[in-house]
Structures are given as structure tokens and as C-alpha cells.
N, C-alpha and C positions, 0 to 999 in steps of 0.2 A: 501689136499685142499690147496689153493694157497691163501695168505694173501695179498691186493694190497696196499703196503705201498708207492707208488707212490702218491695215493691220499691224498690231504690236509686238506679234510675234518673232522667230528669229529667222530673217531675211538670208542669214549666211549658211544655214543650212540648208543642204540640196535636200529638196523634199522627197524625191526619187530613193534617194540612197537611204535618208535619213527613215523614210516607209517601209524600205525594204529590212533596214537593223532592226526596228520594232516588230517586223514579220516575224525576222527568225527569232528576235527574243521569245516570241509569244509561242513558235511551233510545236514546243515540247508541251504543252499546256493541253491539260485532259479538260474540257471546256464543259465537260458535263458534271465536273465537281465543281466547288467553291473554291475562291483562295483561302487565305491566312483571314480570319474574321476579324482581327484589329490590327491588320499589318504589322504587325509586329518587327518582323524578317525587314521589311523597307524601315520602320522605324530605326532599327540596328543600324541599318547601312547609313542613313543619312546624318544618324549620330557620329558615325565615324568620317565621314565625308565632312561636316562641318562644325569637327571637333565641341561636340555638346554632350550632356548626359543624355545616354538612350532612355530615362524616366521620364525626362522632359519633352518626349517629342511623341506627339501624335499625327497620323496620317489620314486624310479625309481624301474626298471627292473634289479636287481642287481646293484654292484657295476661296472659291465663292462659299462651297459649301462651310468650309470651316470658320468662315467669318459670320456665316450666316447662323450656325448653331452656336456659335461664341455668345453672340448676341442675344439670340432667344434662352440661353442658359443662364447669362451673366446678367442681364435686366434688372437693375433694380430701381427704375425712375427718370434714368436720364441718360440719352445718347448725345454725344457730344462728338461731331463730326468736323473734321478740317476740310473744308472744300477749297476748290473744286478736286475732282478725284472720280474715282471708278462710283458708279450714283448705287453701287447694292448697298451699302448702311443708310442711305436716306431711303432706298425702295423697303427695305425688310422696315423697317422703323415706320414708317407709313402705313405700310399693309398692317402693322400688329396695333395701329393705335398711338403708340408710343409718347411720349415726351421727348423731342427730337429739336435741337439745336444744331441749325449747320454754322460753321466759322468760319468766313473768308479768309483765307490767308493769302498774301499774294509774295512777297518779299519775305525772305528766310529769315529775317530780322523779328518779324512781326509775329511768329508764332506763339511765343511765353506771353509778351500781353495781351494778343486775342485770348489767350486760352485761363489768363490770370482768373477772372471770376469762377471759375469750376476746379481750379486745383484743390481746392480743399472742401469739395463736396464727395464723397464715400461713395455714393450712390452713382457718380457719374463714368460711364464708361467713356471713355477718348480715344476718338478713332483716328488715324491719320495712315498716309501711304508716304513711303520714301523709299524710292527716288518717286518724285509726284507725277499724277499722270493729271493734266498734259503739260505741265510747265518744263519736266524732265531732270530739276536739280532733285540734289538729295539733301536733308537737313544735316547741319553739322552734327557730330557725334556729340558733341559738348552741348548742343541745346537740347538735343536728345535726354542725355544724361541729368543736365539741369530738369525738365520736364518729369523725369521719373522719381528726381528727389521730392519735388514738390507735389504733386498728384497722390490723394489719396486715394482713390478710385483704378479702376482696372485699364488697364492703357494697351490698345490692340495695333500693331506699327504694322501695315501691309507691306512688304518687300518685294514684290511680286517681279519686279524689274531690277531686285539688286545683284544679280548675277553680271549685269554689266557695268555696273557702279564700284567707285574703289573700296564702300565700308559697307558693314553690315553691322545691328545693333545684336545679332548673336551672342555676343561676348557680353553682353550686361543680364541675360537673363538670369546668371548664377547670382546675382548682386540683388537683381531685382523682381522679387515675387509677382509682382502685379503687375509685369511686362509679361505680351505675347507678341510674339514675333511668326507672320505668316507668310509662308512661300509659295513658290508653284515648280511644276515640271513643265508648265503649258508654253512658257514662253522661251528661254534659253535652251531647256532641253526639249523642247519641238514635239512637246505632246499633248497638243491642245486637246485633241478627240479623245483623250484616253482620260482626261479627268483625275488628276491626283494631283495633290500638294500636301504640304506639312505646316503645322505648327510648332512654336519649342516655346515652351515656360516653365520656369521653374514648380509654378503651382500644380503642373500636371501631376508632380511625384505625390501629393497633397490628394486624398481621399475625401478630405472635405471641398474641391474647387471646383465650382461651379461650370461644369462642362460636359455634356452628356453627349457622345458622338454615338451615329448610329453603328452598332455592328454590319458587317457585310455592304459596307458604303462605298468600298474600292473594289474593284473588279482585280481576279485573279492576272488576268492578262496586264491589264496596267502595275501590278504589283513585281508581274517577273520583269516584265520590258525595264522598269526603273532600276531594279535592283543590277539587270544588266548593262544599262546605260551608268550606271556609280561603278559598276566593276571597271567600265571602259568608257573613259570619258575624255578622251584625245580628240574625238571629232567636235562634240560640245567644245570645250575649251577653247580649240583652235576657232570657231565660229565665232566665241564671246571675244576673242583678241582681235582679229577684223573686224567685229561689228564697234569695237571701242576706236578701235586707228579709223574706221570710215565714217564716223559720227564726230570726230575732231575736226577731219578734211570737209565735211559738209557743214558745218558749224561755220568753220573758217569763211566758206567760200560765202555762207549766205552772209554772213557779216561783213560783207566787202560791198553789200548792194546799199547804196544810199537809201535812208528812210525806212530800215529795219533796226529791230532790237531782236535779237536772236538772245534766248534766256540759256544760261550754262544747261548743260545735260548732262546727266549719269544714267540716262537708262537708254533707247534704244530708239529715239526718236527725238525729235528736235522740234522745240516752239519757236516759232516766230510772231513777233506781232508786226503788224504794218495796217495803215489805212487802204491798202491797196489787198487786203487779203483776197475779196471777191474775183479780183481780176488774177491772183498767183493761181487760185484754185482752179480758174477757168483755163489758164494757160497751159498749165500744168495735166490738165484734163485733155487738150487739143494735140498734147505730146504723148498721151498715152500714161500718166501718172495721176492714181487716183488721192486724193488728200484730204483731211478734213478741216472745216472751219472751227475753229474754237468755239462759238458761239452755236454751234448746232451740236456740240457736246451736252448731254444732258446735265444739268444743273451748273452752268457755267455762267458767272455772274453777268447778268445784263449791261450792268455797268462798266465793265472791263475793255480795255482795249482790242480792236477786231485782228484777228492773226488765224496763223494755220498751225496744225501738227503734222509733221512731215515725218514717218518712220524713215528709220536709216535707211536706203537702197545700197545694192552692192555698188562696190566700188567703181566697176564702169558707169554707172549711171547718175554718180554724184554731179559731175560736171554738167551734163543736159538738166537735172533739175534747179540747180544755181543759174544757167542761164535761161531757165524758164519764170522765175521770179526775178532777176533781172531786166527781162522784157518788160514784164509787168509793172516795173517802176518806170522803166525809161520812156514807155509809151506816157505815165502821168506827166514823167518831165517834158517832154517836146511838144504834149499836147496847147492849142492855142488858149 
């Protein structure tokens, strides 16, 4: 049996149980009729769940559509993309022929110095993810606040992995009108195939804010299912608790391997750097675990160290995964 640890969805939800729950949630829907045009019922439920004002919430067909729409609506001459991350911002910018600047940030403390040339430019849309993909760490809330205090343009914060993290920037939206936080139900909530997410911004309460979401972009099936999950979140909450605990166990096991740097992770994957990265991936594959080389990820800086991103497996697989990483390094240490 092969376990796909390239997928950064929720490994701690039973796919059969979750699929059956989603099916039951959607069962009473009349598929011949469309759902709520603007997903207002979902927006209200999201507002209640995450303690934000309902007028600040917009619902769309996943974080991908929301960020795409935000960029197309708000572009004023410059997109500043904190990389590495999911390549959506780069892809949309290049498709449109926009003025695009990738700003590589490796260590957390590099964020503000790297963005310094763009903070005073009101036309700059700054996009960053936290927790970061693939490094895994979350930017310090104090640094996010400092960024918002300095930036004159729109700041789009991609928080699709924040359900697994200790903090969120959602509490800042009431204070900073130029902040948009984007979340998804695809990861922790196990709804990847139903395509639904939400964005939160004080700016959405203003009629002049540049964000033109398409009507009927979210199916009634997705809306009804989210409403059911938000009303009965126990299974998701338990899966997140387990994922966090397993992440710390995996990170500790990997950190014990000589020659490996393990990045602190607030997501549901762990990033490790090692010159033996290709051997690690091969060893894991031979044992039935699929993982990703960092340099196989689109837009990952070519001059950064080699490494591997490993989605956190269930508890029973952690020791085997760590053993594969150790074997790859032990072989190098004993080679003549």
C-alpha cells in the first residue's frame, strides 16, 4: 500500500467517514435548483465560528478563486509575492502580463527587510502565506502587525493552513482595512473536491472596495455541507488536535537524524533540509511513502538547500517515516 504524503490535506480525517458525512449533509438538497447566490448563510456561519463581523466575510469557490478574484479586482500596477508559496499568484500575474515581483524570504526575520522597498507604494498588492508552504512556519503576529502598519497597499494573507496553527490574523481585520485574510475548507475540513473557502476583510463592508466576486460561484451542495460541518465540528476539531500532536512527534524524530535541519512547522507538513534529499525520497518511496523534493515545487529558489516536504502521517506511520530518513543518512555515513 502506498501512502501519499505529498497531499497536504487532512490525513487525520477518515476519508470514508468524512465522505459519508458530506453525503448526508448534501442529501436533502434539490439539485435542480441553485443555492444561495452569494453564500450569505455560509458567511454568517463563518462569522459566528471565527468571531468576525458578518459584513466582513465573502465566500467563494475555494481560496484559489478568492485570491485570483482579489488580484484581478485590486491590481493597480504591481504584485509583490513573498515566495516560496503555492504558485497561484505568480501564475495569475504572468497570465495577465502584470508587473510582478517575487520576494524570496527564507528566515522569518527577513520578511520586513525584504518588503521594505514596497511598503510605501500604494499600488503594491502584497501577497504572503502563513503558515508557509512548504517551509511550514507561521509568521510572528507581531511581524504581521508591523507589516500592516507600514504597508500602504492591499495585503492578502493566505491562511489556508491556519487551522493547524496556534494563531490567526483574523483578529486584525477590524483594525486594518487594507488586510484580506483568505481561508479554505479544503484542508482541515476535508472538503477539497467541493471547492469552498472564505475571505475576511473590513474593506468588504465598503461599497467601493475592489472585489467583484462572481454570483453563484459556490454550489448549493458545498454551501449546505459547510453549514453542517460548522454546526457539528467535533470530528474536524479532533482530527486537528491529532494532526498537531503527530506533527510535533514527527518533527522531533526527524530532528534526531544527524545532518538534517527540520523547520518549525505550524502546518500539517514538515519541511526538512538535507543534502541527502533525493536518497530520502527514494527510501521513503521504497517503503510506500510518496513525498516531494523541495526543488520540485514550482517557484522554489534554485539556490536554496535541498530538502523534502513530508505531510504529517497518522501516528502509526511516524516511526517508519523517521526510520527511512535515518537509513538514507546512515548509508551516507557508512559509505567508503
